[in-house]
TINULO-872606 format. One record per residue: residue in three letters; x, y, z of N, C-alpha, C in turn. Coordinates in Angstrom, 3 decimals, decimal comma. Each point is the difference from the previous one (the first is absolute). Layout:
BEGIN
   code        n.x        n.y        n.z       ca.x       ca.y       ca.z        c.x        c.y        c.z
    ALA          X          Y          Z          X          Y          Z          X          Y          Z
...
//
This chain:
BEGIN
   code        n.x        n.y        n.z       ca.x       ca.y       ca.z        c.x        c.y        c.z
    MET      0,837     -1,173      0,000     -0,837      1,173      0,000      0,885      1,240      0,000
    ARG     -0,384      0,998     -0,780      0,715      1,278     -0,056     -0,996      1,117      0,217
    THR      0,421      1,054      0,680     -0,841      1,176      0,211      0,605      1,144     -0,783
    ILE     -0,828      0,676     -0,799      0,458      1,144     -0,772     -0,973      1,158      0,203
    THR      0,487      1,192     -0,228     -0,831      1,195      0,045     -0,030      0,577     -1,400
    ILE     -1,194      0,256     -0,497     -0,127      0,565     -1,341     -0,978      1,170      0,036
    GLU      0,141      0,881     -0,951     -0,940      1,101     -0,180     -0,762     -0,285     -1,282
    VAL     -1,311     -0,121      0,105     -0,847     -0,289     -1,145     -0,624      1,309     -0,462
    LYS      0,284      0,379     -1,253     -0,463      1,288     -0,509     -1,216     -0,127     -0,909
    ASP     -0,430     -1,217     -0,261     -1,082     -0,205     -0,949     -1,073     -0,873      0,642
    SER     -1,263      0,373     -0,160     -1,083     -0,754      0,630     -0,137     -1,397     -0,602
    HIS      0,325     -0,163     -1,286     -0,061     -1,327     -0,620      1,055     -0,927      0,607
    ALA      1,163      0,543      0,283      1,051     -0,808      0,624     -0,422     -0,419      1,411
    LEU     -0,665      0,898      0,707     -0,474     -0,333      1,340     -1,051     -1,105     -0,060
    LYS     -0,872      0,052     -0,993     -1,001     -1,058     -0,170      0,675     -1,342     -0,261
    THR      1,074      0,020     -0,792      0,749     -1,225     -0,269      0,592     -0,564      1,286
    LEU      0,550      0,874      0,834      0,559     -0,449      1,277     -1,090     -0,566      0,908
    LYS     -1,156      0,631      0,017     -1,115     -0,500      0,815     -0,440     -1,386     -0,487
    THR      0,006     -0,201     -1,310     -0,348     -1,307     -0,560      1,008     -1,061      0,456
    LEU      1,282      0,357     -0,026      1,037     -0,929      0,474     -0,187     -0,319      1,479
    GLU     -0,441      0,999      0,759     -0,240     -0,226      1,426     -1,197     -0,942      0,190
    GLU     -1,046      0,188     -0,791     -1,170     -0,872      0,094      0,362     -1,452     -0,322
    LYS      0,933     -0,182     -0,921      0,442     -1,352     -0,371      1,055     -0,538      0,968
    GLN      0,310      0,788      1,028      0,950     -0,346      1,055      1,419     -0,201     -0,510
    PHE      0,358      0,711     -1,081      1,385     -0,004     -0,475      0,840      1,025      0,765
    ILE     -0,653      1,082      0,440      0,680      1,048      0,765     -0,905      0,414      1,151
    SER      0,567      0,733      0,956     -0,770      0,607      1,086      0,324      1,483      0,018
    ILE     -1,024      0,819     -0,008      0,196      1,437      0,135     -0,061      0,295      1,489
    ILE      1,128      0,420      0,557      0,117      0,176      1,444     -0,568      1,337      0,443
    GLU      0,294      1,051     -0,742     -0,435      1,323      0,411     -0,269      0,837     -1,229
    THR     -1,033      0,804      0,053     -0,283      0,929     -1,083     -0,064      1,402      0,571
    SER      0,243      0,976     -0,831     -0,025      1,395      0,426     -0,690      0,827     -1,065
    GLU     -0,824      0,914      0,443     -0,686      0,894     -0,928      0,857      1,224     -0,329
    ILE      1,072      0,195      0,756      0,879      1,145     -0,227      0,884     -0,303     -1,192
    ASP     -0,054      0,843     -1,014      0,752     -0,232     -1,228      1,152      0,992     -0,102
    SER      0,911     -0,059      0,963      1,118      0,927     -0,004      1,229     -0,674      0,597
    PRO      1,108     -0,027     -0,736      1,209     -0,592      0,575      0,525      0,806      1,186
    ALA     -0,382      1,270      0,091      0,434      0,826      1,124     -0,692     -0,419      1,292
    LEU     -1,144     -0,668     -0,123     -0,767     -0,405      1,170     -0,076     -1,516      0,121
    SER      1,101     -0,675     -0,314     -0,023     -1,458      0,043     -0,032     -0,485      1,446
    GLY     -0,422     -1,220      0,180     -0,057     -0,588      1,326     -1,380      0,083      0,610
    LYS     -0,101     -0,523      1,195     -1,262     -0,044      0,708     -0,341      1,385      0,544
    PRO     -1,245      0,450     -0,140     -0,382      1,309      0,541      0,137      0,042      1,523
    LEU      0,358      1,164      0,536      0,134      0,181      1,439     -1,299      0,548      0,574
    SER     -0,317     -0,426      1,209     -1,121      0,622      0,707      0,469      1,357      0,509
    GLN     -0,940      0,810      0,459      0,365      1,340      0,503      0,936     -0,120      1,199
    SER     -0,258     -0,944      0,900      0,868     -0,142      1,178      1,392     -0,512     -0,394
    GLU      0,077     -0,914     -0,967      1,305     -0,470     -0,474      0,782      1,141     -0,633
    PHE     -0,700      0,847     -0,766      0,649      1,150     -0,625      0,515      0,968      1,061
    ASN     -0,824      0,273      1,016      0,422      0,900      1,078      1,220     -0,543      0,731
    ASN      0,019     -1,315      0,259      1,163     -0,609      0,652      1,246      0,089     -0,874
    TRP     -0,172     -0,197     -1,301      1,124      0,099     -0,935      0,594      1,411      0,027
    ILE     -0,865      1,022      0,001      0,465      1,391      0,056      0,724      0,258      1,317
    LEU     -0,572     -0,473      1,108      0,614      0,201      1,310      1,383     -0,641      0,058
    GLU      0,119     -1,232     -0,479      1,297     -0,683     -0,018      1,003      0,758     -0,861
    SER     -0,462      0,538     -1,107      0,897      0,761     -0,884      0,487      1,271      0,678
    GLU     -0,894      0,654      0,720      0,387      1,234      0,690      0,982     -0,262      1,132
    LEU     -0,071     -1,179      0,608      0,883     -0,331      1,118      1,324     -0,616     -0,444
    SER      0,095     -0,383     -1,265      1,233     -0,630     -0,475      1,096      1,049     -0,182
    PRO      1,253     -0,430      0,086      1,106      0,954     -0,157      0,048      0,562     -1,428
    THR      0,496      1,213     -0,095      0,097      0,650     -1,313      1,430     -0,099     -0,530
    VAL      0,137      0,228     -1,292      1,300     -0,020     -0,658      0,131      1,300     -0,785
    ALA      1,150      0,628      0,087      0,232      1,226     -0,754     -0,013     -0,318     -1,494
    LEU     -0,539      0,897     -0,789     -0,084     -0,218     -1,440      1,385     -0,191     -0,613
    SER      0,977      0,762      0,458      1,358     -0,132     -0,542      0,572     -1,390      0,314
    ASP     -0,275     -0,528      1,208      0,465     -1,353      0,348     -0,679     -1,050     -0,873
    ALA     -1,300      0,150     -0,205     -0,741     -0,962     -0,824      0,522      0,018     -1,436
    LYS      0,266      1,189     -0,542      0,531      0,107     -1,357      1,371     -0,654     -0,101
    GLU      0,830      0,215      1,011      1,342     -0,591      0,000     -0,080     -1,533      0,057
    LYS     -0,863     -0,530      0,863     -0,157     -1,454      0,102     -0,524     -0,573     -1,313
    TRP     -0,960      0,695     -0,611     -0,548     -0,483     -1,266      1,076      0,017     -1,092
    ALA      0,807      1,044     -0,039      1,062      0,081     -1,004      0,976     -1,172      0,163
    ASN      0,350     -0,329      1,248      0,906     -1,119      0,246     -0,633     -1,326     -0,426
    LYS     -1,277     -0,205      0,357     -0,692     -1,231     -0,391     -0,141     -0,095     -1,513
    ARG     -0,263      1,128     -0,634     -0,145      0,028     -1,460      1,298     -0,434     -0,675
    LYS      1,131      0,544      0,487      1,299     -0,400     -0,548      0,231     -1,495      0,207
    GLN     -0,375     -0,482      1,185      0,174     -1,420      0,303     -0,848     -0,855     -0,946
    LEU     -1,242      0,375     -0,220     -0,888     -0,763     -0,892      0,489      0,053     -1,437
    GLN      0,448      1,159     -0,434      0,512      0,127     -1,363      1,255     -0,857     -0,186
    GLY      0,815     -0,097      1,042      1,179     -0,850     -0,068     -0,349     -1,471     -0,106
    LEU     -1,086     -0,400      0,647     -0,434     -1,390     -0,072     -0,605     -0,355     -1,348
    MET     -0,519      0,998     -0,720     -0,647     -0,252     -1,285      0,984     -0,100     -1,144
    LYS      1,258      0,364      0,229      0,995     -0,045     -1,076      0,542     -1,379     -0,200
//
């Protein structure tokens, strides 16, 4: 058994997948009505969102110059691995 995540952009393709599920060739584990890659994943409840914001506000901060420097170093490292 393999689990994959796909984005279905066509209603006919979704019908085909539903037919495969009815024939028990596949199982559709989760569906989402949100059609945006920016909003992927399971929706948060209001309390989960509030907790996420609170945790973010309490987490340590990083100076922008430090973050840029770390990213530049990692970028060089990744580019070196790709050669």
